[in-house]
C-alpha positions in Angstrom: -63.1 -51.0 33.6 -64.2 -47.5 33.4 -60.8 -46.4 35.2 -58.8 -48.3 32.5 -60.6 -46.4 30.0 -60.0 -43.1 31.2 -56.4 -43.8 32.0 -56.0 -45.1 28.0 -58.1 -41.8 27.2 -55.8 -39.4 29.0 -52.7 -41.2 27.6 -53.7 -40.9 24.1 -54.5 -37.0 24.8 -51.1 -36.6 26.3 -49.6 -38.0 23.1 -51.1 -35.5 21.0 -50.4 -32.5 22.9 -46.8 -33.5 23.1 -46.6 -33.6 19.4 -48.4 -30.7 19.2 -45.9 -28.5 21.6 -42.9 -30.1 19.3 -43.9 -29.5 16.3 -44.6 -26.0 17.1 -40.9 -25.4 18.8 -39.4 -27.2 15.9 -41.1 -24.4 13.5 -40.1 -21.9 15.9 -36.7 -23.0 16.1 -36.1 -23.7 12.2 -37.9 -20.3 11.4 -35.5 -18.7 13.6 -32.4 -20.1 12.3 -33.4 -19.0 8.9 -33.8 -15.8 9.9 -30.4 -15.9 11.8 -28.6 -16.8 8.2 -30.6 -14.1 6.5 -29.5 -11.3 8.9 -26.2 -9.9 9.3 -25.0 -10.0 12.9 -22.5 -8.5 15.1 -20.1 -9.9 17.8 -19.4 -7.0 20.4 -16.4 -7.4 22.0 -14.9 -5.5 24.8 -13.1 -2.8 22.3 -14.2 -3.0 19.0 -16.7 -5.4 16.9 -16.5 -7.9 14.3 -19.3 -7.9 11.6 -20.4 -10.9 9.9 -23.2 -12.3 7.8 -23.8 -16.0 10.0 -24.2 -19.4 7.9 -23.2 -21.1 11.2 -20.4 -18.8 12.1 -18.4 -20.8 14.6 -16.3 -18.0 15.9 -13.1 -15.9 15.3 -9.5 -16.6 16.9 -7.6 -13.6 16.9 -3.7 -12.7 17.5 -1.7 -9.6 18.1 1.7 -9.1 17.2 3.9 -8.0 20.0 6.9 -5.9 20.7 9.4 -9.2 19.8 7.5 -9.8 16.4 5.7 -12.8 18.3 1.8 -13.0 17.7 -0.2 -13.6 20.8 -3.7 -14.6 21.6 -6.2 -11.8 22.2 -10.2 -11.3 22.8 -10.4 -7.7 22.0 -9.9 -5.9 18.6 -7.3 -3.3 18.6 -8.6 0.0 17.7 -4.9 2.0 16.9 -1.4 1.0 15.9 -2.2 -2.1 13.9 -3.0 -3.3 10.7 -4.7 -6.3 9.3 -1.9 -8.7 8.3 -3.7 -10.0 5.5 -1.1 -12.7 4.4 -1.5 -14.1 7.6 -5.1 -14.3 8.4 -7.6 -17.0 6.9 -10.9 -18.2 7.1 -11.6 -22.2 7.0 -14.8 -23.9 6.2 -15.0 -27.6 7.5 -10.9 -27.6 8.1 -10.2 -26.3 4.5 -9.1 -22.3 3.8 -11.6 -21.0 1.8 -9.9 -17.7 0.0 -12.8 -16.1 -1.4 -13.7 -14.8 2.0 -12.9 -11.1 2.1 -11.8 -9.1 5.6 -11.2 -5.3 6.2 -10.0 -3.7 9.3 -10.3 -0.3 10.2 -10.6 1.7 13.6 -11.5 -1.4 15.7 -13.8 -2.9 13.6 -13.2 -6.2 11.6 -15.8 -7.0 8.4 -15.8 -10.5 7.3 -17.8 -11.5 4.0 -18.8 -15.1 5.3 -21.8 -17.2 3.4 -21.0 -20.2 4.0 -21.7 -22.6 6.9 -19.3 -23.8 9.5 -16.9 -21.0 8.9 -14.1 -20.0 11.3 -11.5 -17.3 11.1 -8.0 -16.5 12.2 -7.0 -12.7 12.1 -3.9 -11.7 13.0 -2.8 -8.1 13.3 0.6 -6.8 12.6 2.1 -3.8 14.7 2.7 -0.4 13.1 6.2 -0.1 12.5 6.9 4.1 12.8 6.3 7.0 14.1 3.6 10.0 14.8 3.9 13.7 14.1 4.0 14.3 17.8 6.7 12.1 18.3 8.9 13.6 15.2 8.3 17.2 16.3 10.7 16.5 19.5 13.4 16.3 16.7 13.1 19.6 15.6 14.5 23.2 17.0 11.7 25.8 17.4 12.1 29.2 16.5 9.9 32.5 16.0 10.3 34.7 13.2 9.1 38.4 13.5 10.5 40.1 10.3 9.1 39.1 7.0 9.9 42.3 5.2 13.0 40.1 2.9 12.8 36.7 1.4 13.8 33.9 3.5 16.4 31.5 1.7 18.3 29.9 5.0 18.9 26.5 5.5 16.7 25.4 7.9 16.8 21.8 8.3 16.0 20.0 11.7 14.2 23.5 12.3 10.6 24.5 12.7 9.3 28.1 13.3 5.8 29.0 15.4 2.9 31.0 15.2 -1.2 30.9 15.7 -3.8 29.9 14.0 -7.3 29.3 14.8 -6.9 25.7 16.6 -3.5 27.1 18.8 0.2 26.6 17.8 1.3 25.6 14.5 4.6 24.6 13.6 5.9 25.8 9.9 8.6 25.2 7.7 10.3 28.3 6.3 13.4 28.7 3.6 15.3 26.2 2.1 14.5 22.9 4.4 15.9 19.2 3.4 13.7 17.3 5.6 9.7 18.0 4.6 9.6 15.8 2.0 6.2 13.2 2.5 5.6 10.3 0.0 1.6 9.6 0.3 -1.0 7.9 -2.2 1.7 7.5 -4.6 3.1 11.4 -5.1 5.7 13.6 -3.5 4.8 16.3 -1.4 6.3 19.4 1.1 4.8 19.6 4.7 3.8 23.4 5.0 3.5 23.0 8.4 1.7 21.1 11.2 -1.7 22.8 12.0 -2.7 24.2 15.3 -5.1 20.9 15.8 -1.9 18.3 15.2 -2.6 17.8 11.3 -0.1 17.9 8.6 -0.6 20.3 5.9 0.8 19.1 2.5 1.5 20.9 -0.6 1.5 18.9 -4.1 5.2 18.1 -5.6 4.4 15.5 -8.2 5.2 12.1 -9.4 9.0 12.6 -9.1 11.3 10.4 -10.6 14.5 8.7 -8.9 17.2 11.0 -10.5 14.7 14.3 -9.9 14.8 12.9 -6.2 18.4 12.1 -6.0 19.4 15.9 -7.4 17.0 17.8 -5.2 15.4 19.4 -8.6 12.0 18.3 -8.4 10.3 21.6 -10.2 8.4 21.9 -13.5 5.3 20.7 -14.8 5.5 17.4 -12.9 4.7 19.5 -9.5 1.4 20.2 -10.8 -1.5 18.1 -11.4 -1.4 16.8 -15.1 -4.0 18.2 -17.5 -2.9 18.6 -21.4 -0.9 21.9 -21.2 -1.2 21.9 -16.7 -2.9 25.4 -16.8 -6.2 26.8 -15.7 -8.0 29.9 -15.4 -8.9 30.8 -11.7 -12.4 32.2 -13.0 -14.2 33.0 -15.7 -16.0 35.9 -13.9 -13.5 38.3 -14.8 -15.4 41.8 -14.5 -16.9 41.2 -11.0 -15.5 41.4 -7.5 -17.3 37.9 -7.3 -14.6 36.4 -9.5 -11.9 36.5 -6.6 -14.1 33.9 -4.7 -12.9 30.1 -4.5 -16.9 29.9 -4.8 -19.0 32.6 -5.9 -22.0 34.2 -6.7 -22.9 36.6 -9.1 -23.5 40.2 -8.1 -22.0 39.3 -4.5 -18.7 39.7 -3.0 -19.3 36.8 -0.2 -21.5 34.1 -2.4 -21.0 30.5 -2.3 -23.3 29.4 -4.7 -20.8 28.3 -7.9 -17.4 26.6 -7.7 -14.6 28.5 -9.2 -13.0 26.6 -12.3 -9.9 26.0 -10.2 -12.2 24.5 -7.2 -13.8 22.2 -10.1 -10.3 20.7 -11.5 -9.1 20.5 -8.4 -11.9 18.3 -6.9 -11.9 16.4 -10.4 -8.5 15.2 -10.0 -8.9 14.2 -6.3 -11.8 12.1 -7.1 -9.2 10.3 -9.6 -6.1 9.9 -7.5 -6.8 10.4 -3.8 -10.4 9.4 -3.2 -9.5 6.3 -1.4 -7.2 8.0 0.8 -9.8 10.2 2.4 -9.6 8.3 5.4 -6.1 9.5 6.5 -7.2 13.0 6.1 -8.8 15.8 8.3 -11.7 17.3 7.0 -11.9 19.7 9.9 -8.6 21.5 8.8 -9.8 24.1 6.3 -8.3 26.3 3.2 -8.6 29.8 4.0 -9.9 31.8 1.1 -10.4 35.1 3.3 -12.5 37.5 1.6 -12.9 40.1 3.7 -12.6 43.8 2.3 -9.3 45.1 3.7 -11.0 48.9 4.9 -14.5 49.4 6.4 -15.5 51.4 3.8 -14.9 48.1 1.6 -16.8 46.2 3.6 -19.7 48.0 4.1 -19.6 48.8 0.4 -18.9 45.6 -0.7 -21.2 43.3 1.0 -24.1 44.9 -0.4 -22.5 46.2 -4.0 -23.8 45.3 -7.0 -20.2 43.6 -7.8 -18.5 46.1 -9.3 -17.4 48.0 -6.3 -13.4 48.1 -6.2 -12.3 46.0 -3.3 -9.1 45.2 -1.5 -9.2 42.2 0.8 -7.5 41.7 3.8 -4.4 39.6 2.5 -3.4 43.1 0.4 -3.1 45.4 3.4 -1.2 42.4 5.8 1.3 41.3 3.3 1.8 44.3 1.0 1.6 47.2 3.1 2.3 45.8 6.5 4.1 42.8 6.0 2.4 40.8 8.8 0.8 37.2 7.8 -1.4 35.4 9.4 -2.5 32.0 9.9 -6.0 33.2 11.5 -8.9 32.9 9.4 -10.9 35.8 10.4 -13.8 35.2 8.2 -14.9 32.0 9.3 -17.7 31.5 6.0 -14.4 31.7 3.7 -13.0 28.8 5.5 -13.4 26.0 2.9 -13.7 22.8 4.7 -15.3 19.6 3.3 -18.8 18.2 4.2 -19.4 16.9 7.3 -16.8 19.0 9.0 -17.6 20.4 12.3 -16.4 24.2 11.8 -16.3 26.3 8.4 -18.4 26.5 5.6 -18.5 22.7 4.9 -18.6 23.3 0.8 -15.8 21.1 -0.2 -16.7 18.1 -1.7 -13.6 16.6 -1.0 -11.1 17.5 1.8 -8.5 19.4 -0.8 -7.5 23.3 -1.6 -4.9 25.3 -2.6 -2.2 27.0 -0.4 -3.0 30.7 1.1 -0.9 34.0 0.2 0.1 34.2 4.2 1.5 30.5 3.8 3.9 31.9 1.0 5.1 34.7 3.3 5.7 32.7 6.0 7.3 30.2 3.8 9.8 32.9 2.7 8.3 34.7 -0.2 7.7 38.6 -0.3 5.2 40.3 -2.6 7.1 41.4 -5.7 10.3 40.2 -4.5 12.4 36.9 -6.5 12.9 34.1 -4.4 14.5 30.9 -5.9 15.9 29.2 -3.0 12.6 28.4 -0.8 10.6 25.2 -0.5 7.8 26.7 -2.6 9.8 27.5 -5.6 9.2 24.9 -8.5 9.8 27.5 -11.7 6.4 26.8 -12.2 3.2 29.4 -11.9 1.0 28.3 -9.6 -2.5 30.1 -7.9 -3.3 30.6 -4.1 -6.7 30.3 -2.9 -6.3 34.2 -1.4 -7.8 37.2 -3.2 -6.1 40.2 -4.1 -8.3 43.0 -5.3 -10.8 43.9 -7.9 -9.2 47.1 -8.7 -7.9 49.1 -12.0 -9.2 52.3 -13.7 -12.7 53.2 -13.7 -13.7 51.6 -17.1 -12.1 48.3 -16.6 -11.7 47.0 -13.2 -10.9 43.1 -12.8 -10.4 40.5 -10.6 -7.0 39.5 -9.0 -5.6 36.5 -7.0 -2.3 36.0 -5.3 0.2 34.0 -7.2 3.5 32.3 -7.4 5.1 32.5 -10.5 8.3 30.9 -12.5 10.9 33.4 -11.8 10.4 33.1 -8.2 8.2 36.2 -7.3 5.3 36.2 -5.4 2.7 38.5 -7.1 -1.0 38.8 -8.4 -2.5 37.8 -11.6 -6.2 38.2 -13.2 -8.8 35.3 -12.6 -8.2 35.0 -16.5 -4.4 34.0 -16.7 -3.7 30.1 -16.9 -1.8 28.9 -13.9 -1.2 26.0 -12.6 -2.8 24.0 -9.2 -0.8 22.5 -6.4 -3.1 20.4 -4.4 -3.0 21.1 -0.8 -4.0 18.5 1.9 -3.9 17.5 5.6 -3.0 14.6 6.9 -4.7 13.4 10.1 -2.4 13.9 13.4 -2.9 10.2 14.0 -1.4 8.5 10.9 2.1 6.1 11.0 5.1 7.8 9.4 8.3 6.2 8.7 11.5 7.9 7.0 13.5 11.0 8.0 12.0 13.4 5.9 14.6 14.0 3.1 14.2 13.8 -0.7 15.6 10.4 -0.8 14.3 9.3 2.7 10.7 10.8 2.7 8.3 10.9 5.3 6.1 8.1 4.6 2.4 7.6 5.6 1.5 3.8 6.3 -1.9 3.3 4.7 -1.3 -0.8 4.6 
């Protein structure tokens, strides 16, 4: 019957259409799945993100240590105050632990290198044990110094002094404290001050041995960066006032084209020893190599001069004539900060520099006076970042920098002399510290 033929025809057509639709959907699903496995994905949480490359990634289970030392289940990645417990954390595939899968955690983000189907990971975060610098500050007495005419040698344990820098109130150590020791990145350091922005400025004190620490006698070559002879010329530009620059340009007082020899040596050392610890450092806390000429006449002549104009710089008047140090960096173009910094000139490859002459005076030094009893004394000669002058007889003017010398005197030296280098860095304000700050129990920066 015509009706029956028509019915069979419709049935056949519907079957064909169904097969085509199923084929199309299957193809789309397969392509989507393949694309999914080829593309890195992220799992956004309320706080933080878990990044992974999905191969049928089943999900994560996360646990956080509480105040009782027990782990409890969480569904958000902690952003601070915790470390990844690498001993407890693991991933498994089909019920078997896979030790080849690598995890990392920083600033609320977890990265997992997953390359197998059916992976499930268990992530444990352990609570940091320690204090931050703001809580530690409460343990110190706060004082203010007004007289910088005499060397300062007082025992100042549990004492900080207050002054002002570009970011606010800075708390600095002076005299002979016994509680400003820090252990970081495998080296010993002394705290110079807590910057106004809250970061912690340190000066290098070397790879001290246990005997040296016990005797509180960390002096000598070990307190400076290591080379064949441990000393360096500051610059080879001896006969131009540009030679006082941590960076300089020949023929210009304020140039920033070329790195000084000291800057090059210091950054090479950083790359070999501290590059993996950069995330713990404050890149916005700079180093002031103030080249502002000390008089208006010097200023007008020097900036447009040929590079041979006799010039005395700001620290010369502040520290020699007036005995009035400052932490303020008045010439922002000479505030050396690292690339990516919000302030300063952003000309440093790495966030490392040198101590300023003003910081030496705040710590207890006085120009051309001996002081072997303050924490910056190390029985060695070493450079500061601060220019002294371009001066001398009319026929032989030379570039001079401030430095600290082995006999304990704070003085100047010509840039061609060979002095040591003591790196200065700035720890971030949110680092976690353990210890009490003494030589035998230094503040230890928690890094793992």
